[in-house]
N, C-alpha and C positions, 0 to 999 in steps of 0.2 A: 461293378466293383465287388470283389469277393472280400469277406471279412478276414482281417489279418490272422486271427487264430486259426483259420482254415488253411491259409497259404504258408504260414510260418514253417511247418515241417517240409513242405514242398521246396521252399526257398533253401532251407538248410540241407536239403538233399544235394545241392550243388555247392553252397558256400562252405560247407565243412570240408570239401575236397579242394578248396582254393579258388573257386569262382568268385569274382567280384560282382556285387549287385549294382546295377545302374538304374537309378529312379528318375532321372531327369534327362532332357534332351542334351543339355550341356555336358553331362557325364558321358553320354554316348559319343558326342562329338570329340571330346577329350580322349576317350578310349580308342577311337578309330583314327585319331590323328598320330598316335604313337607309331614309331618305327617297328618293323618286324611283323609278325603274324599274330592275329587276334581271332580267337574263336568266340562267336556270339551265339548263345543258346536262348531262344525265345521259349521260356518256360510256360507251362499251362497247367490247369487243374484236371485236364482230361485224362482218361485212363491210359492212352497211348503215351502220354508224357511220363506217367508213373512206371509203366511196365517196359517201355521201349526207349524213349528219348533221354531221360535222366540217367538210367543205367548205362545206356550206350555211350553218352558223353563221359561218364565217369571212367568206364572201361577203356575208352580211347586214350586216356591220360597215361596208361601203362606202356605206351609205345616209347621207344627210344627218342624219336623226334616227336616234339610237341609244340603247340603254339607258345609264343612268348608271353601272350596274355590271354586269360580266359575270363569272360564276363557273361553275365546273364541279365535279361529283362524279363518281366513276368506279364504276359498277356492278361488283360482283365483286371490288372492291379496297377501296374506302373505305366499308365496310358501314354504319358508324354515320352518316356524313354522307348516304349515299344513303337510308337509312331515314328520317332526319329530313326531307330534302328531299321525299320522297314523301308525308309526312304533310301538308305544305303544299300538295301537288297534288291532294289529295282534292277531288272525288269520282272523279278519274280513276284507273284501276287502275295498278299499277306496270308500267312498261315501260322498256326500254332498247334503244337510245338513245331519249331524249325531250328535249323543251325546253319550258321554262315561262317566261312573262314575268310579272312581278309588278310591281304599282305600289303603292308604300307598303305592301308586305308582303302585298298581296291578289293572288291569281291572276287575271290578266285574259286570258291567251292560253295555249293548250297545244297542243303537237304531240306526239302519241304515236307509238310505233313504226310503227303501221299508216299514219300520214301521212308517214312518212320512207322506209320500206322500199320499194324499187323506184321511187322518184321522184328525178329528177335534183337535184343540189345547187342549181342555179339556181332551181328551183321551190320548194325548201325556203327558200332565201334570200328569194324574192319573198314567200312567206307571212310570214316574220318581218319583213320590211320594211314590209309592210302594217300589222302589229301595231305596229311602232315608230312609223309615221306616225300611227296613231290614239292611242297611249298615251304616247309619249315626248315 
C-alpha cells in the first residue's frame, strides 16, 4: 500500500475531471450494474500512468461521444476495488495502469499496460475515442 499523501495528487488527476473513485468491491459492482457505458481506469503510481494513461484518459473525454459513467480504482491502494474490477476484466490478465470500457456491464474494449506504456497520451485518447464512437 502506498501512503495517501503520495497518491492524493495522482487520484486528483482523474477526479478533478469527473472520475468517481471506487474504493470497495460493492462500489465496483454498483458502478458496473448501471445502464449505459462505463469507463474504468485502473490508476497506478508508475511513470506510464502519469505520462500516458491519466493524460490519455483525460484527453479522451473531449470526444463528442463519451461514456455515461467514468470511474477509477487505484492499484496498490484500493485493493478490494481493484480485485473486483479485474474480475470484470477477465479474460485479460491484471495490469496497471489499464482501461476498460463496459456497456451495460459487459466488457467491450480493453487497454492493457502494454497498450499504454511507451505510447503518447494522444494515441491512447484516440484509441478510447474510437471505442466511444462505436459503443457510446
